[in-house]
N, C-alpha and C positions, 0 to 999 in steps of 0.2 A: 623547407621541411627537412628535419634531421634524418640521419640514416635509420634511426630507431623508429621513426614514424612513417617510413615508406610502406607502401602496400605490400602485404605478405602474400606470396603466391604458393609457397611450399613450406610445410613444417617438417623439420628433420629432428628426430629424436636422437639424443646423444647419451649413451650410457655413461654415468658419472665415474664409475669405477674402472673404466678402460684406460690402459696405458697408451699414450700417443706413440704410434709406430715411427720408425726412422725412415728417412728417404730411401736408403739402400733396400730395406725390406720391401717397401712399396714398389720399387722398380722391379724387384725379383717377382713379386706377386703379379704385377701387371705384365711381366714378361713370362708368365706361366712357370716360374721356378726353373727355367732352363738357362743354359748358358747364354748370355746376351749376344755373343758372337754367332751362336746358332740361329738366333732370330734374324740376324742380318743376312745370313746366307740361305737359310731354309724357311721361306715364307709359308709353305704348306703346313709346317708344324703349328703355325698359329691357328689354323682352322681346327686342329685337333686338340687345342689347348683347353684348360679347365676354365670355363666361362664363370662358374660359381665363384672361384677364387678371385677372378678379375673383378667381379661385381662387388665383393666385399672390400677389395683394395680400393676401388674407385669411391666407395662410400667413405672410407677412411680419409682419402685425399680431400673430398668435399668438406668433411668435418674440420680437417686441419686448416684448410684455406679460410673457412668461416671463422676459425679461432685466431686468424691473423698470420698464419704461416704463409710464406711466399711460394716455396717449392718450384722455382723456375726450371730445375733440371728435369721435372717430370712431364713437361709439356710435349716434347717430341716423343717421349715414350708412349704417351696416351695416343698421340696422333698416329704413330706407326702400328701399335699393337692392339689398341682398343677401338679406335674410330672405324676401322673397316668392318668390325663385327656386325652381324645382322640381328643379334639378340635384342628383343624389344625392351627388356629391363635395362640392358646396357645403354641403349639409345636414350631411354628416358633419363637415366642418370647423367649421361653426357650433356643433355640439355641443361640440367642444373649446373653441371661443371662449367660449361661455356658461359653461363650467365654470371657466375661469380669470379671466374679466373681473370686476372689482369690481362687485358688485350693490347696494351700499349707500352711503349718504352718509357723510361722516366721523363724524356723530353716531349712525350705526347704523341709520338708517331706509332702507327699500327705495327705490331710485330709481324715479321715476314712469315712466321709459321701459320698465321691466321688465314693466309691465302689458301693453304691446304684444307683448313677447316671450312672455308667458304665453299670450296669445290665439293666437299662432302655433303654440305647442306643443300647445294644445288641438286645433287643426285637424290637426296631425301625428298626434296620438293617434287621430284618426278617419280617417286617410288610407287609401285602398284598398290601398296597397302595404305588405305585411307587414314588409319590411325597414325602412322608415321608422318604422313603429309600434314595432317591436322595439328599434331603435336609440334612439328617443326614450325608451322605457321604461328602457333601461339608463342613459341620461343622467340620468333623474330619480332614480336610486339615489344619484347623487353630489351632488344639491342639498341644501343645509343651510338653506334659507330656507322656513319654514312658510307664509309669505304667498304665495309663488309656487306651492306645491304644493296649497294648499286649493282653488282653483278647478278643478284638474285631477282631483280625486278621482273624480267620476262617470265621467269618460272612462277612468281607470285601471281602475275596477271593471268597466266594459263590456268591456275588453280580455281579461278572464278567459274570456269566452265567444266569443272570436274563433275562426274556423275553423282558423287555422294555429298549430301547436304552438310556433313560434318566438316569436310574440306572447304566447301564454299563459304560457310559462315565464318570460319577462322581466317579465310583469305580476305574477307571483308574487314575483319578486325585488324589484320596485319596492314592492309592498305590504309586504313584510317589512322593508325598510330604512326606509320611512316609519313603520311601526308601531314600529320600534325607536327611531327618533329623535323622532318626534312622535306619540305614542300617541293623543292627543286627535283627530287627523285621521281615524283609522279605528279606533275602539275595538273594533269587532267583527271585526277581522282574523283571529284564530285560528278563530272559528266559520265565517267566510266561506271560509277556506282549507281547513278540514276538510271542508266540504260539497263544495268543488271537488275535493278529493282522492278522495272517495268515488266521484264520477262520472267522474273523469279516466281516460283509457286510455293516453295517451302516457307513456313511461318517464321522459323528461327532465323533463316537467312534474310528474309524481308525485314525482320525486326532489327537485325544488326545493320543492314544497309540504310534503313530509315533513320536509325539513331545516328549514324555517321553523317547523313545529310543534315540532320538537325543542328549538329555542332559545327560542321564544315561549310555547309551552304544552305542556309535556312530557306532561301527563295526557291531552290529546287525542291526542297522537302514540301513546301507549301504548294508548289505546282503539282507535285505528285498527289498530294492529299486532295487537291481540288478536283483532280480527274476521277478519284475513287471515293469521294466523300459520302456518296449514297450507299456504298458497299461496306462501310466501316463496320457495321454490325456483324458482317459475315467473317471478319478477320479473326485470327487467333488472339487469345487474351494478351500474350506478350507484345504483340504489335499494337493492340488497342491501348495498352498502358503507355507506350512510347508516343502514340498519337495524342493522348491526353496531356502528356508533358509538353509536346510541341504547342498545342493550342494554348495551354496556360502561359508558356513563355512568350508566344506571339502577342497574345492579348495583354499580357503584363507590360510588355515593351510598347505596344501600340494599341491603346484601348479602342480605337476606331474600328479595329478588326473584329470586335466582339460579335456584332450582328452576323458576321459571315460564318462563325463557327459554333455559335451557341446552340443551334439546332442539332449539330453533331454531338455535343456534350449531352443534350437531352436524350438522344438515341442511345448513347452509351450507358445511361442509367438503367437501361433494360438488358444490359449484357448478362450473359450466363455466368461470368466470372465475378466472384465477390470482390476481388482486388480491384478490378476495373470499375465496378459500381462505386466502391468506396472513394477511389481517386477522382472519378467523374463528379461525384456529389461534392467533394471538397473543392474541386476546381470551379464548379457551377456557383458555389457560394461566394468564392472570391471574385468571380467575373460579374455577377449580377446580384443586386439586392432587391430585385422585383419580388413581390409576394409569391407569384407562381413558381419562380425559381427556388425560393427558399422552401416552399411547400414540397416541391418535387424532391429536393435534396434531403429534407427531413424524412419524407416518406421512404426514400431509398435507405437512409440510415436505419429506420425502424425495421424495415424488411430484413436488412442484414443482421440486426441483433436477434431477430426471431429465428431466422433460418440457420445462422452460424452456431455450431455446437461448442466451439471453444469459448470458455468463460472470459479469458483474457481479451479476446476479440470483442466480445459483448461490452466489456467495461471500457475499452478504447473508443468504440463507436458511441457509447453512451456519453463519454466525455465530450465528443464532438457535438452531440445534441445539446449538452449543457452549455458549451461555448456559444452555440447559436442563440440560446435563451438569453445570454448576457447582453445581446444587442437589443435595445428597446424596440426597434421596428420589427425585428425578427420574432420577438416574444409574442406579439399579437398573432402572428401566423401559426406559431406552435400551439397556441391555446386551442385552436380548432382541431389539433391532432392529439389532444390528451387521451381520448379513448383508444386511439391506435397505440400510443405509448404504453398504455396499461396492458396491452397484449403481451408485453415483455414479462409480465408477472408469471407467465406460464413456465419461465425458467426456474429450476429448483435451487439455483445458487443464491445464497442469502445476500451477498454483497451486491449482486446485480439487482435483486429485488429492492434492496435498501436505496440504491441510487435512483431506481425507477420511481419509487414512491416519493422520494424527495423532489424529483423533477416534476412529477405530476402535481404535487402540492404547490410548488412554486408557480405552476402555470394555471392552476384552477381559478375560475372566475364565476361570477353569478350565472353565466350562460351555461356552463357545463358542470357545475358542482353537483347537481342532482344525479346526472348520469354517473359521475365519479363515485358518489356515495353508494349507488346501486351496485356498481362493480365491486367496490371494497366490501360491502356487506356480503356479497356472494363469496368472495375470497375468505372472509372470516368464517362463514358457515362451512366452507370446504375444509378448513383446518380443524374443525371440531371433531371430525371422524378420522382424520389422518394422523397416525402416530408413528408410522414406520420411519419417517425421516427425522434425523436428529435436530434439524433446524426449524421444525414446525412450530415449536413454542416461541422461538425468537421471532419468527415471521408473524405469528399472531400478535405479538407485542408491537411490532412495527405497524401492522394494520390498525390496531387499537389507537396508537399514537397519531396516526394519520387521520383517522376518523375524528379523533379528539380535536386536532387542529382545524379540520374542516368545520366542525360544529362551532368552535369558538369564532372563526372568521365569518361563518354564515349561520347565524342562530336558527334560521328557518329549518335547517337540516337536522337539528338536534332531536326533534320528535321522531324522525325516521330511524335515527342511529341508536338511540338509547335502548329501546326494547330488545334489539338484537344483541347489543354488547352486554347487557345485564345478565344474559344467560351464562356468561363466562365468569361471573363472580363465584360460581361453584366449580370452576375449573381446577384441575390438579396442579397446574402450573401457577405458583403463587405470584410470580413476576407479572404475568399477563393479567391475572385477576387484580393485582395492585394497580396496574395502569387503568383498568376499567373503573376501579373504585375512585381513583383520583379524578378521572373524567366525570363520573357521576356526581362527585362532591362539588366540582366546579359548576356543572350544569344546573344542579338543584339550587345553587346559590344565585346564579346569574339569571336563570329563566324561571320566573315565578309561575308562569302559566303551565310549566311542565312538572311542577312539584307533585300534584296528585298522581300523575302517570308514574313518576319515578318511585314514589312511596309504594304504590300498588305493586309495581314489578319487584321492588325490593322485598316486600312481604312474601311474594310468591317464591323467590329463590332463597330466602333467609335460612330455611331449614336445611337446604342442600349445601350450604357453604362448608368447605372442608378445612380451610386454613384459619388458624386462630387470629392471625394478623388481619385478614379480610373480615373476619367476624367482628373484631373490635371496631373497624371502620364502619361496617354496616350498622352496628349498634349506635354509633355516634350519629350517623346520618338520620336514622329512624328517630332517635331521641330529640334531635335538633329540629326536624322538619315535619313531624306529625302534628298537625294543628287542629284536626277535627276529633270529636269524641269517638267516632267509629274507628278512626285510624289508631288512636291511643289504645282502645280496647283490643284492636287486632295485634298491636305490638305486644301487649301484655299476654295475649293468648299465645303468640309465637314464642315468647320468652319462656312461658310455663311449659310449652310443648318441648322446647329445646333443653329445658332443665330437667324434665322428667318428674318423677314422684318426689314430693317433699314431705317432711324434712328429709334431706339427702342422707344424713348419717344413719337415721333409723331405718330407712328403706334399704340402704346398702347392707346394714347388719342383718336385716331380715333375709336378704338374698343369701348371705353367707350361712345363716342358721335356719334355713327353710326346712319344711317337712321332708323327710326322706321318702323317696319313691321306691317301690318294690325292686325295680331293676337296678337301682343304684347300689354299688358296692359299699360295704361298711368296713372301715379300717380303724384300728385303735391307734391313737396318736397322743402326744402330750397335750395337756389342757392349755387353752389359749384364752387370754384375757381380751375382752372386747369392750368398747365404750358404748354405753347406752345413750339415748337421746338426752338424758339429763346430765350427761357428763360423768356418771359414775361407772364403775367397772362391773361387768357381768362375766361369769365364767361359762365357757361353752363346754359341753360334754366331751369326754375323751373319745366318744364314738363320733368320728367325723366322716362326712360323706365325701366321696371322691367323684363328685359330679364333674362332667366336662365343663371347663370354664367357658363362660359366654364370650362370644367373639367381641372384640373391641368395637366393631362397627354397629353392634346391636344397641349400644348406648346412644342416647340423644347427644348431639354434638357438644353442646355447652357443658353437659355433665361430664363428658369424656375429657374436655379441656381441664376442668377443675380437678378431676381425679388424677390427671397427669401432673398436677402441681402448677398449672399456669393460672395464677390468680390475678395477673394483670388484666385479663379479660373480665374478671369479677369486678375490679375497680371501675372499668369502663361501663359494665352493666349497671353498677350502682349509680353512676352519674346519669345514665340514660333513664333509669327508673325514677330518679329524683326529678329530672326535667319533665317527663311525661306526667308524673304525679302532680307537680306544681301547676302544669298547664291544665290538667284535668280539673283541679280545684277551681281554677278561674273560669272553666267552661260550664261546669255542672253546679247548680245552685243547691241541690239537696245535700244536707249535711251528712246524712247516712251514707249516701253513695261516695261522698268525698272521703269519709273516714274508712269506709270499706276498701277503697282503692289504695289509699295510703297504707293501710294495715297490710294489704297483700304485698305491696312493694317492700315494706319494712320486713315482712316475714321472709321474703326471698333473700334480702341482704343478711338477715340474722342467720338463716340456715347455711348461707355460704360462709359466714364467719365461723359458725360452729364446725363446718366441714374442715375449714382451714386449720382450726386448732386441734382437730382430731388426728389420729394416726393413719387414716384411710388414704389420703392423697400420697403420691410418690414423693412430693416435696411440700414442706409446710408453707403456709402463707407468710409473706414478708411483712415487716412492720409498716412499710409504706402503704401497702394495700389495705392493711387493717385500719390505718389512720383514715384512708380515703373513704372506705365503706362506713366507718364510724361517723365521719363528718356528714355523709349523706343521710345516715339515720337521724342525726341531730337536726339537720336542715328540715327533714320531713316532719319531725316531731314538733318543731317550732313554727315552720311555714312563715318566716318573716319576709316582708316586701323586699328588703335589701338582697337577701339570698335569691329571691325570685328573679330580680333584675340581673344578678350575676350569672345565674344558670341559664336563663332563657333569652337574654339580650346581648350581654357582653361577649359571650362565646361566639355568637354569630357575627358580631362586629369585628372581632379579631380575625375571623376567617375572611371576611370581606376586605379588610385592610391588606391581608396577605395576598389575596388574589389580585387586588388592584395593583399592588407593588410588582407582582409577577408579570401582569399584563403590560405595565408601563415599561418594565425592563425588556420584555420581548419586542415591544414597539420601538424602543430605542435601538436595540441591536439590528432590527429590520431596517430602520432608518439609516444606520451606519452602512449597512450592506448596500442599500439602494444608492447612497451617496457615492460609494466606491464604484458601482456599476455605471452610473450616469456619466457620460462624457461631458465634462464641463468645458465650455469654450469661453475664453476670456474676452472682454470687450475689445481689446486691441489686437486680438489674433487675426492674421491675414486670412482672407477668404480665397479658397482655391477654386478657380473655374477650369474644368477639364478642357474646354475648347481653347483656352488661352495658355495652357500649360505646355512647356517645351517637352520634347520626347525624352531628353536625357533626365529631366526632373521626374517624369512618370516612372522611368525604370529604376529610380532610386528607392522605390518602395521595396518592402521586404519580399524576397522571393521565397515562397513557401517550400519549394522543392529543396532549395539550398538550406533553409532552416531545418527541415526534417533530416537532411543528410548530416548537418552539424550535430543535431540532437542525437542521432544514432551513433555518431563517433564520440559522443560525450564532450563536445566542444561548444556547448550552448553559450558559454561566456563570451565567445568571440563575436557574437552578434553585437555586443555593445562596444567592443574594442576593435578599432579599425586595424591596428597593428596586432598580428597574432602573438607577439611577444609581450604586449601590454598587460595581458592577464597575469603574467609572472611578476610584474612589478608590485602587485598587491600581496604577493606571497612572502612569507618570512623565510629567509635562507637559513637552514640549519647547518652550522659548521660541525663537521664530524671528526676532523683531525686538526692538529696544530700547524701553524705556518712553517715551523722548522722541521716537520716530519718529512721523510723522503718522499712520501706520497701524500699529497693534500687532497682532501675530499670534502665536498659540501653537497647538500641535497635540498631540493624543493619537495615538499610533501603535498601531493594532490589527493584530496579526499573526494571520491566519486561514488556516493551511495554505499554499495557493498564492497567497494574496492578502494585500496589505497595504492597510489602509484608513486614510487620513489624515483625521482629523476636525479641521479647522483653524478656529479662532475668529479672525475678523478684526474689529477695532474701529477705527472712524473717530474719531480723537482731535482732529480739527479742527472748526472751526465752519462748514465748507463742505460742500456736497453732493458726494460723490464718484461720478462716473458711470463706467460701464464698468470697474468695479473687478474686475480679473481676477487669479486666482492662476495664475501660470505656473510649471510644474514641469518639471524634467529629471532624468534618472537616469544614474548611473554604475555599471557592473557589469551583471550579467545581470538587470536589472529593466526593466520596460516599463510606461509610463503607459497605462492602458486608454483613458481619455477625458479630454479637456481640460475643466476645470471651467468652467461658464458664467459670463459677466460679471454683476456685481451693481451696483445703485445703492444707495449708503449715505448716509442722511440724516446731518446733523451729530450727532456723538457716538452714532451708531447702531452696531450690531454684527450680524454674521451668521455662520452656520456653513457652511463649505464642505467637502464630502467629495470626496476623490480616491482612486481605486483604482489600485494598482500591482500588476502581475502579476509573480510571481517564477518564474524558469525553472530556476535551479540554485542549489546551495549555495555561495555565496561572499559575502563582505562587499560590501554595496552602499551607495551614497550617493545621497540625494535632495536636490537643491538647486533654487533658483529665486528668484523675486521676485514682488512684488505691484505691478502697474501700474494706474494710474487717471487719469482726467481730472477736473479741478476744474470744477464747473458755473460757466459764465460767464467762465472764464479763457481767454485767447487763447494761452497758452503750450503747449509740447509736453506729451506724456504724462509723468506723474511716475512714478518707480520707487523701490521700497524693496527692497533685497536681503535675502533670508532667510538665516538660518544653515543650515548643512548638517544633514541628518538621517542618522545612521549606522544601518544595519540590521544587527542582530547575527546572526551565523551560527548561534548556539546555538538559535534558534527553529526551526531546520529539522533539527537533528541529534538522533537518538534512539539510545539504547543498543541493541546487537544482539549476537547470538552466532553463531559459526561454528566448524567443526571445525578442528583443527590443520592438516590437509591443505589445507583451503580457504584458511586464512590464509597458508600457505606459497606456495600457487599464486598468490594475489592479490599477495602481496609480490613475487613474481618478475615478474608481468605488469605491475604499475603502474609507469609511467615517471616520474611526478613525485614527487620526494622533497624534503622540507624538514627540514633538521637544525637543531634548536633547542638552544642551550646553556642548561643549567640555571643560573638566576641567582635565587636565593631566599634568604630568611633562616630557612627551616624547617630544623630540625636533625635531625629523625627521618625515616628513609627511608619507613616505612609511612605516616606522616602526609602526607609530600609526595605519595605515590602517590594517597592518598585525595583530596587537594586537587586534583590534576590530573583525576581522574575526575569530581569535582563540577563543576569549571570547564568541562570539555569535553563533558559528557554521554556519555562513552565508557564501555564496559564492559570490565572486566579479564578476559581469557580465561585467564590463568595461575591455576591452582587456589590456594585459600587456604593449603593445606598447603605448597605450594612456596614461598610467600612468608613463612611463619611462621619464627620463630627470628631470630637476629641474627648476621650474619657480616660486616658492614661494606660489603656491596654488594647490589644488587638488580637483577634484569632481569624485565620483565613486558611482555606483549603486550596492546594495547588495540584495541578494534574498535567502530565505530559505523556506522550507515547513515542517510542523509538521507531525508526524505519523498519525494525524487525518485528513490530507488533507487540513489544513489551510495554507494560504500563508502569508508570512511576507516580506515586502519590506522596504528598507532603502536607503536613499540618504545621502552620506557623503560629506559635503562641508567644507573643512578645509584650513587654510592658515598658513604661517609662517611669523609672524610679524618681518620683517627684521630690521625695525627701532629700535627694542628693543634689538638688539644684536644677536649673533649666538647661545647663550644658551637660548634664549626665547622659552617657550613651545608653542606647537601647539594650535591654537585657531580655533573656528568655530562652526558648528552645525551639528547634525545628525537628520534627519527627518525620523521617522518610520511610516509606514502605514500598517494597517491590517484590516480585515473585522470585527474582534471582539475587543471590548475595552480592554478585559483582556490581549490579546496577545500583543497589542501595549504598554500597560502600563508595563507588565512584562518584555518585551524586553528592554524598556527604563530603568527600574530599574536595569536590569542586566548590561547594558552598564555603568550606573552611578557607580555601585558597582565595576566593573572591572577597571574603571578609577581611582577610589580612592585607589584601592589596588596596583596599579602600583608603583613600586619603582625602580629607576635606579641609 
């Protein structure tokens, strides 16, 4: 472990603008600004000295030593004038000073002055103040000189019997570290601590003592645990956590001991401490795969999620449950706990609810699907009346999608789900209503027996639909699946009701030019031209009424959409009317009724066309909509069998094909996931029998405590590499200066999620001592330097490692630049400077593939304001190969299904999506073609359009694509 990676005990803030003081001034300050000879003759004056000044001087000394200054002349000054002081701040600073000051001569022997220091600390270990005793004991844990510790051993032993627990627990830690580093100083430490543990009452002291026995003498720790295993539940949580660690390590090393301690772990699942319950559940899962153990651990996790208020904790524990589910044998146990898992939905956080619903959906089976659907239906109904929370609409969408998935997997449930969900077609939230509509469309196509029910419910809510997009979808479903005469008549009635009085133009003009009522004010205004039903102009009187305008919601919904200028819904209505009219003709034999129904449908289309051509709507009808309505009028006037087949058969077949392809794609993705989860055992793999396995082979399994510690320290890669330095071999060394520069520098760039750690090697290539050698860094982009690296002193041809942390705030390319500045010892010139090469931070370290629905992609595409259009410039000649190359270069995921990309037709369009670790979305649309007229070896051409919420991300992703295109060589 390098010096930079050592455990940090104390953080010292150094003001950057302060001037380093000289050794003479520090001596004067530490000597209270008096004549030094006066101190030698007059000791009482020290007691009356300025303690505040000495405190500041001692801080400066500590900072200077940390910066590489030696200051050997100050050692005796501090021993004589500062060490005898009783001020607590001075004593605390002295502990830091003695920790960092060199204590040996160049040949490795202990300095004679340290004998005086040792005597002072022997007195501090016998001090009546427990804070001074405890602080001194903590300081002794950091000493690495056995000669200094040996005279203090009796005093350290005596501290085990002190009245205050703060002193006793620090004495245990001191004995543990001394025993670990210098066993000969206290060979009987395990026995001493065991006796101490038996008689000790304080929880923190017992925890420290027990932890020492775990690492120093595990047998004694087990002996103690055996004597009190029935009282473990009464212990404090800090001691219980250490007991869980011991049991895990013992059972991990010697699986035959599991039966001895598994009951204790079961008992700790009932602990009052959430931390103990969490660790006990994790240990129980690793020690036993019995269904009862898995069920107890899962139940414990569920209770923790429900009772814990912190959402981060909930998400962490949910991840543990999801990990349990990944094991095939554990999944069956968890299926019985689905209803308990659904209790987590009481949490208001959307992310927790999302993970919970996904977990429940993965665990649902034919045994519990009915109960799951009942709970989800209740949750959906609850969201109907709750509007105060901002995530209610998104939660409702999640519930709808979950119910949709349940109904697809278990068709028997669809009849229970559909009536509840169809109430939400009239919801104000268009996204939730769109999800319901998509579900209804799929259900009505797949489940023929439910079609009458769905049509009936659709007719009930049809008039209340508020969104034009949902209205169009509802019209399509009614037109496609109304198969009886009564249903067709009902649809026509609902359409007439939603359209209001017809002809629309005439009725609207009548409203504007209605009879004046007595209470209405009359005002004179300019004459206004209006359009009559026949399309001719009529002039209104200059006397115009100033009646209050009718509220928008008083209009029937379809009429309101048309007057707002949305005629796309009119084209949809025309198609629906044509379908039901053609179907009505085939169902009813009477010619009169046939003609009457067709005439009514044609009248509705004609009045809509008339309205579109008038000046009443806010926007005129488009040519496309006119063509569509005119086509429908022509079809109804001719009623040819070919058109009947196109409208009433081929539309439904297209939907069927689309749903089949979608279902096949989902099954394929599920199959891939299940193949990943299943542990495949090869035919020639050896079979491991626990009874025949040697102990050293058992202990070779991964230690969960060690893995979690490495993960917390950000060293997860060391799990794969036996050598801690092996991970660096995969890194690229960035050279920062030239080989002929006086200071050579190179860096490893470690990217760790939101942080970038620069490990810079600085080499002094001169024969001079370089003082105040400082690495000065600056950043460009959304990067921020966390702290300025401390100055160093480099001996001739010496080297040092400097670490710098850079915080990353968003996903965009960043540049780190700077220089190395230093002073040459003894030179009178100004500071020297060596400029460093720039370090470019790659955006790909922060982008991860992600998926979203087509509707979400379209919504984001419309919302994102930054677009970057990249021209394809490559020598790849195959379309699919180019797409795969772009996916690999950008870490994006292709949302376009594989079937849509299969085949060869000379062009390709695909949607790509990715999300950064900061939650930023990146969209891309690839439109490429193969110019066949240029020959088979012609490269791919086209464009890639990138959209993102921030400009930096769109530009950075475009730069990355451009760079990867240019690097391609085939």
